[in-house]
Every structure is written in structure tokens, then in C-alpha cells.
Backbone bond lengths (Angstrom), bond angles and torsions (degrees), N, CA, C in turn:
res aa  C-N    CA-C-N  psi(-1)  N-CA   C-N-CA  omega(-1)  CA-C   N-CA-C  phi
1 M - - - 1.418 - - 1.518 110.68 -
2 K 1.313 119.76 -39.94 1.431 122.29 176.75 1.495 111.48 -58.49
3 S 1.307 116.93 -43.94 1.502 118.87 -177.57 1.562 109.39 -68.39
4 F 1.272 117.36 -33.82 1.466 120.06 178.03 1.533 109.84 -65.07
5 V 1.358 116.05 -45.60 1.486 119.34 177.34 1.495 109.31 -62.92
6 S 1.288 119.73 -38.53 1.509 122.09 -179.54 1.489 110.21 -63.39
7 V 1.335 115.36 -43.97 1.443 118.49 -179.96 1.512 112.92 -62.99
8 V 1.372 113.49 -45.28 1.458 118.32 177.72 1.524 112.69 -60.96
9 L 1.316 118.07 -45.32 1.438 120.94 175.75 1.492 114.64 -61.84
10 M 1.347 117.09 -38.70 1.458 120.28 174.88 1.527 111.29 -61.84
11 G 1.329 115.30 -46.03 1.449 118.09 178.58 1.526 114.75 -61.65
12 L 1.341 112.32 -42.86 1.488 116.25 176.11 1.496 113.96 -62.31
13 T 1.356 117.71 -35.08 1.421 123.54 177.77 1.473 109.85 -66.24
14 L 1.347 119.97 -43.00 1.447 122.30 176.48 1.554 113.40 -62.74
15 V 1.327 115.79 -42.01 1.433 118.91 175.89 1.478 112.76 -62.23
16 L 1.313 119.12 -47.45 1.439 122.87 178.95 1.547 111.15 -62.02
17 A 1.312 116.05 -39.55 1.499 118.98 177.66 1.504 111.67 -63.12
18 S 1.316 118.17 -41.17 1.442 120.72 -178.69 1.519 109.90 -71.11
19 V 1.324 118.33 -36.05 1.463 120.83 177.21 1.551 109.89 -66.95
20 A 1.297 116.49 -42.80 1.481 119.36 -178.49 1.528 108.04 -66.40
21 R 1.384 120.24 -37.90 1.422 122.63 179.18 1.541 109.60 -64.30
22 A 1.336 116.61 -42.16 1.463 120.30 178.89 1.507 111.93 -62.99
23 D 1.323 116.83 -41.30 1.475 121.18 178.12 1.503 112.14 -66.42
24 S 1.282 119.17 -27.00 1.464 122.20 -177.05 1.555 112.41 -93.64
25 L 1.344 118.15 7.52 1.405 119.48 177.99 1.529 109.29 -67.61
26 P 1.360 114.38 144.54 1.460 117.86 -176.44 1.483 113.35 -67.28
27 D 1.403 113.57 151.52 1.459 121.09 174.37 1.497 105.40 -105.71
28 F 1.309 114.76 133.77 1.446 121.47 175.50 1.510 111.11 -115.81
29 P 1.325 118.26 119.56 1.451 123.67 -170.93 1.596 108.10 -58.23
30 G 1.309 115.11 129.67 1.457 119.98 175.29 1.510 114.82 76.61
31 I 1.322 117.93 1.69 1.511 121.35 -178.21 1.513 106.28 -118.45
32 Q 1.353 113.72 117.83 1.447 121.67 -176.96 1.545 110.69 -67.08
33 S 1.300 115.53 139.34 1.440 121.11 173.13 1.507 109.56 -88.13
34 V 1.330 116.51 129.59 1.458 121.64 -175.65 1.548 106.61 -110.11
35 P 1.358 118.91 115.90 1.445 121.16 -177.26 1.551 109.46 -66.60
36 V 1.314 114.15 141.86 1.488 120.41 178.29 1.552 107.18 -119.17
37 T 1.331 114.98 120.09 1.469 117.17 178.08 1.567 109.33 -74.45
38 P 1.311 115.07 153.32 1.543 120.55 -175.38 1.491 111.60 -59.74
39 D 1.360 119.56 -24.97 1.466 117.93 -179.00 1.513 112.58 -77.27
40 L 1.350 117.79 -14.18 1.487 122.59 176.10 1.566 106.54 -89.94
41 N 1.329 115.39 107.97 1.475 117.43 -179.63 1.507 110.86 -156.42
42 F 1.255 119.16 -176.66 1.474 122.09 -176.97 1.539 108.50 -112.37
43 G 1.300 120.27 26.71 1.415 122.56 173.54 1.511 113.91 59.68
44 G 1.332 116.00 33.43 1.446 119.20 178.45 1.493 119.17 75.71
45 Y 1.375 113.75 6.38 1.470 117.48 -177.72 1.578 110.80 -59.80
46 F 1.316 117.28 -49.55 1.422 118.18 -176.41 1.515 113.79 -70.88
47 K 1.341 117.23 -21.65 1.456 121.24 174.62 1.547 108.05 -66.06
48 Q 1.296 116.77 -39.05 1.455 123.04 -179.56 1.544 113.22 -79.53
49 H 1.324 117.71 -16.96 1.497 121.41 -171.02 1.526 106.06 -129.90
50 Q 1.387 116.69 75.63 1.444 122.04 178.48 1.515 107.21 -119.52
51 P 1.331 114.95 152.84 1.506 124.07 -2.79 1.506 107.47 -77.70
52 V 1.366 113.77 156.73 1.431 123.30 174.73 1.544 103.82 -76.40
53 K 1.337 116.32 127.17 1.456 119.57 -174.37 1.571 108.93 -122.24
54 I 1.375 112.77 120.23 1.449 120.65 -177.48 1.512 109.36 -135.90
55 V 1.315 115.64 140.14 1.407 123.37 174.50 1.580 108.90 -125.25
56 F 1.349 112.79 128.25 1.478 117.50 175.74 1.520 109.49 -101.92
57 G 1.283 118.26 129.54 1.448 125.16 175.70 1.526 106.76 -100.88
58 V 1.353 118.56 121.38 1.448 123.82 -175.01 1.524 109.01 -129.27
59 A 1.376 115.44 118.03 1.473 119.92 177.06 1.533 110.20 -111.84
60 D 1.347 117.62 -22.17 1.466 121.42 -176.45 1.498 111.30 -102.77
61 P 1.304 117.59 123.55 1.465 122.05 179.56 1.560 114.83 -72.56
62 G 1.303 114.58 -2.16 1.508 119.33 -179.81 1.507 112.89 -98.30
63 N 1.358 113.67 -116.72 1.437 119.25 -171.89 1.552 112.94 -65.28
64 Q 1.306 119.39 -33.05 1.413 121.41 177.76 1.556 112.66 -60.90
65 L 1.372 114.57 -43.51 1.450 119.18 -179.74 1.531 108.84 -70.62
66 K 1.330 117.48 -42.20 1.462 119.13 177.93 1.542 111.93 -55.24
67 E 1.283 116.02 -50.40 1.479 122.57 179.53 1.486 111.14 -60.43
68 S 1.270 118.29 -39.80 1.491 124.31 -177.75 1.540 109.39 -64.94
69 L 1.369 113.15 -44.74 1.468 117.42 -179.08 1.566 110.68 -67.83
70 I 1.356 116.12 -40.97 1.465 118.28 176.30 1.498 109.62 -60.98
71 N 1.335 118.85 -47.19 1.457 121.53 -177.46 1.506 111.88 -66.70
72 A 1.287 118.31 -36.84 1.454 119.44 175.42 1.536 111.59 -64.39
73 A 1.357 116.16 -44.64 1.425 119.56 177.49 1.479 114.08 -60.72
74 A 1.309 118.61 -44.92 1.457 124.68 178.82 1.532 110.69 -62.26
75 T 1.333 115.98 -40.73 1.487 120.51 179.19 1.496 111.06 -66.72
76 V 1.338 118.46 -42.17 1.456 122.89 177.77 1.531 109.40 -60.54
77 R 1.361 115.47 -47.75 1.489 121.36 -178.78 1.518 109.03 -57.65
78 Y 1.318 118.65 -49.74 1.473 123.11 -175.91 1.533 110.07 -64.40
79 L 1.269 117.56 -49.50 1.493 121.26 -176.31 1.526 109.45 -66.94
80 K 1.298 119.48 -40.20 1.470 121.35 176.84 1.507 112.15 -63.81
81 S 1.360 115.46 -40.28 1.469 119.45 -177.88 1.563 110.26 -62.90
82 K 1.316 116.64 -23.82 1.533 121.88 178.61 1.518 110.45 -96.97
83 G 1.265 117.20 -6.06 1.491 120.00 -178.12 1.552 112.27 77.98
84 Y 1.302 118.73 19.08 1.458 122.78 -177.37 1.524 111.26 -82.45
85 R 1.291 117.54 145.84 1.456 123.64 172.98 1.545 109.98 -80.47
86 Y 1.303 116.86 152.39 1.458 121.33 178.31 1.477 111.65 -151.72
87 E 1.308 114.71 158.81 1.505 122.47 170.47 1.523 103.60 -133.60
88 I 1.329 116.01 117.98 1.465 121.96 -177.76 1.513 105.65 -129.12
89 Q 1.347 115.49 130.44 1.396 123.39 174.75 1.508 111.99 -127.64
90 I 1.314 115.84 139.96 1.470 122.00 177.84 1.532 104.40 -115.31
91 V 1.367 114.40 119.50 1.497 120.42 178.44 1.539 107.80 -103.67
92 L 1.277 113.29 120.34 1.506 121.19 178.96 1.484 107.68 -98.93
93 Y 1.338 118.32 124.72 1.424 123.26 173.90 1.522 110.02 -142.69
94 G 1.306 118.72 176.40 1.455 119.00 -175.58 1.535 110.62 58.78
95 R 1.322 117.49 -150.85 1.440 121.39 -179.93 1.441 116.47 -64.93
96 A 1.346 116.69 -14.84 1.522 120.03 177.42 1.519 110.91 -62.90
97 I 1.340 119.57 -23.30 1.460 119.46 -175.72 1.559 108.60 -67.74
98 L 1.301 118.28 -18.00 1.415 121.07 178.59 1.558 110.21 -60.73
99 T 1.326 117.43 -30.38 1.448 122.75 -178.42 1.517 110.49 -70.74
100 A 1.353 118.34 -22.63 1.454 125.84 -179.40 1.521 111.67 -76.58
101 D 1.331 115.98 -15.16 1.474 121.37 178.94 1.491 107.95 -77.80
102 Q 1.343 118.98 108.84 1.468 121.53 -172.53 1.546 112.83 -68.61
103 W 1.337 116.28 -9.98 1.452 118.52 -177.11 1.583 113.39 -102.02
104 K 1.322 115.38 -3.06 1.503 117.71 -177.44 1.564 107.57 -83.74
105 Q 1.314 112.78 109.90 1.466 120.44 -178.25 1.550 113.48 -60.88
106 E 1.380 116.50 -32.21 1.435 119.75 179.92 1.495 113.11 -60.43
107 Y 1.318 119.62 -28.49 1.444 121.92 -177.10 1.548 110.68 -116.81
108 S 1.276 119.91 17.74 1.443 121.06 -175.90 1.536 113.71 -65.03
109 S 1.347 117.65 -20.24 1.440 120.05 178.16 1.506 114.34 -64.48
110 Y 1.318 116.63 -19.57 1.445 121.61 -179.71 1.536 112.45 -78.07
111 G 1.299 115.28 -21.84 1.481 119.72 -172.02 1.512 114.66 -56.41
112 A 1.321 117.19 -45.06 1.456 118.85 178.35 1.466 115.44 -67.11
113 Q 1.339 117.58 -33.22 1.459 121.09 174.60 1.551 112.53 -69.08
114 F 1.332 113.72 -42.20 1.483 118.29 176.95 1.465 109.49 -58.17
115 Q 1.356 117.94 -48.00 1.465 123.86 -176.20 1.509 111.15 -62.35
116 A 1.339 115.88 -43.20 1.491 121.90 179.57 1.509 109.02 -62.23
117 L 1.292 118.02 -48.48 1.454 119.20 -179.75 1.566 111.70 -64.80
118 H 1.341 115.63 -38.90 1.467 118.77 178.36 1.568 109.44 -62.99
119 A 1.321 116.68 -37.67 1.464 121.05 179.23 1.547 110.13 -60.79
120 Q 1.364 116.65 -24.99 1.452 119.22 -178.39 1.534 111.83 -99.54
121 G 1.333 115.69 16.14 1.469 120.50 173.31 1.497 112.88 94.97
122 V 1.293 121.55 0.09 1.473 121.75 179.36 1.514 105.84 -72.24
123 Q 1.361 114.83 133.00 1.506 120.44 -179.14 1.552 107.11 -99.99
124 F 1.256 114.24 153.82 1.449 122.09 -179.59 1.562 106.93 -128.18
125 R 1.342 113.71 132.35 1.478 123.27 172.07 1.450 110.67 -120.95
126 V 1.368 116.19 141.07 1.449 122.96 -177.85 1.480 109.64 -123.04
127 C 1.338 117.56 132.11 1.434 126.92 -175.70 1.562 110.73 -72.92
128 H 1.348 116.28 118.93 1.456 119.87 178.81 1.540 110.97 -66.83
129 N 1.355 115.78 -39.94 1.491 117.51 179.53 1.490 111.53 -57.58
130 S 1.321 118.86 -43.67 1.473 121.67 176.41 1.486 112.94 -65.83
131 M 1.340 117.22 -38.03 1.443 120.15 175.77 1.528 112.91 -59.12
132 Y 1.325 112.79 -44.02 1.464 118.55 178.32 1.557 111.30 -62.25
133 S 1.351 114.70 -46.51 1.454 116.93 -178.93 1.483 115.91 -67.30
134 L 1.354 115.46 -28.63 1.469 120.60 -176.86 1.562 111.90 -103.65
135 H 1.348 116.73 7.15 1.418 123.14 171.89 1.605 110.83 62.04
136 V 1.319 113.16 46.91 1.475 117.58 176.21 1.530 107.46 -108.32
137 K 1.340 114.99 130.17 1.464 121.61 -177.65 1.532 111.71 -84.79
138 A 1.367 112.78 145.83 1.421 119.62 178.53 1.587 112.40 -57.02
139 D 1.353 114.84 -36.77 1.443 118.80 -178.70 1.546 113.19 -68.79
140 D 1.355 114.85 -13.85 1.504 116.28 -179.77 1.553 115.06 -92.82
141 I 1.306 114.87 -5.81 1.504 120.88 -179.12 1.501 108.67 -78.05
142 Y 1.338 119.57 140.62 1.432 124.33 175.14 1.536 107.52 -45.11
143 P 1.325 117.79 137.47 1.445 121.16 -175.12 1.537 115.23 -62.95
144 Y 1.307 119.62 -24.33 1.474 122.67 -179.97 1.528 112.93 -85.33
145 M 1.305 117.34 -6.04 1.448 121.24 -179.11 1.524 107.38 -95.11
146 K 1.328 115.74 138.92 1.493 123.00 179.51 1.520 109.41 -106.75
147 I 1.354 111.29 142.33 1.467 117.63 179.73 1.488 106.83 -96.11
148 V 1.416 112.98 136.86 1.416 123.37 178.81 1.531 107.83 -115.50
149 P 1.337 120.62 155.14 1.474 119.99 -178.95 1.517 112.33 -59.14
150 A 1.323 118.46 -43.77 1.491 121.69 -175.77 1.523 108.32 -145.21
151 G 1.343 116.05 125.30 1.428 118.86 178.48 1.519 114.55 -59.55
152 I 1.311 115.69 -43.71 1.462 120.66 -177.37 1.537 110.03 -61.34
153 L 1.344 117.11 -41.94 1.478 118.20 178.75 1.538 111.01 -71.09
154 Q 1.336 119.26 -29.17 1.491 120.22 172.49 1.491 109.52 -63.56
155 L 1.321 118.81 -39.30 1.480 119.36 179.10 1.530 110.36 -67.18
156 A 1.324 115.99 -41.08 1.465 120.70 176.78 1.541 110.96 -60.30
157 K 1.337 116.92 -45.23 1.433 122.55 178.21 1.537 111.95 -58.85
158 K 1.289 117.22 -48.59 1.458 121.07 178.48 1.539 114.88 -61.96
159 Q 1.331 114.60 -38.63 1.458 118.47 177.42 1.568 107.44 -68.00
160 M 1.319 119.31 -39.20 1.443 120.34 176.46 1.523 114.48 -65.49
161 Q 1.344 115.20 -20.71 1.458 119.74 176.72 1.509 111.47 -92.87
162 G 1.340 118.40 8.94 1.473 123.14 174.89 1.505 115.40 94.02
163 F 1.299 120.60 14.32 1.423 124.04 -179.22 1.590 107.07 -81.55
164 A 1.293 116.12 141.54 1.520 120.33 173.00 1.517 104.02 -79.75
165 Y 1.330 116.10 134.18 1.450 121.89 179.74 1.552 111.24 -98.14
166 I 1.338 115.10 128.34 1.438 122.99 179.30 1.522 109.41 -122.85
167 S 1.335 118.31 128.56 1.449 119.44 -176.86 1.531 112.52 -113.98
168 N 1.345 119.67 -21.00 1.444 123.61 176.82 1.602 111.69 55.25
169 R 1.281 114.18 37.12 1.490 119.33 177.61 1.544 107.76 -98.26
């Protein structure tokens, strides 16, 4: 009887832990949450290969950035729901650096998504070369974003460090 009660309590604990984890998943403004059933998984691959390392390269402030933010949010939600560690970086270069300017009204809708991703540990890097070409000042960049000398070289560096590169083009 004791072992039966122990098994039931352990099962209940696992169920409550998974419900609590699902409730604590991050919300990303304007990005739909897609439920994933337990039978959809990667067979434990990411459990064995942590942290999951991904770098997004984004040059277009339109559809490419939107897809990258959606994919980053979905990735964070999935990995967090499993309790997996991750390192995700979004590198903005080309015209996409205009979205990093916190004062540009044209791209202000991205601010809440950037902040929500940053709050979940997603890092942002902004290309200095593009900033120079497009006349964006360092003081205008969101404070949690870091400027790198060249976005393309940042992407190369991250790939050389074992990050999977995603461009969403």
C-alpha cells in the first residue's frame, strides 16, 4: 500500500510540475502561442544536447524580422516547457538595425517583442557598420542591445562557436 501511495504521489507531483511549467511559459506580445501535445517531441535530442544554441541573422525589418521573432518566441516556449537550457542571439544588420532605434516610430511595434524576448534571455546584437551607413546613433539603441563591429562577422563567430544559423529568408 505504501508503494502504491508513493507512486500516486510521484505521478501527481509530475503532473502538477508540468502544469506549473506550462502556466509559467512566457507571453510574447502579438505572437500567438501554439500548443504542443506531449507526443510531439524530438526524442530527447535536445535534452542530451544542451544548451541549444541558435543565432538569427536579420537584415530585413519587415517579414524576415517578424518571422525571426515568431520563431525565437516559439523556440523559447518549447525549450522552457521542457526545462532545457538555451542560448539564442538575434543579430540585426542592414536595414533591420533601424528597428533597434528605440525612438523610430515606424518600428515601435517591435519594442514590446524585443523586450519580452530579452526578458527570457534572448540576446540582441546590432551591426555598427549598418548603424554608420544608416546614421543611427549608439545612444538611440535599446539599452539591452549590444553593438558589434560587423553583423556578418558576428554571425560567422557564432557559427564557429557551434550555433545553428537561421535566416528566415
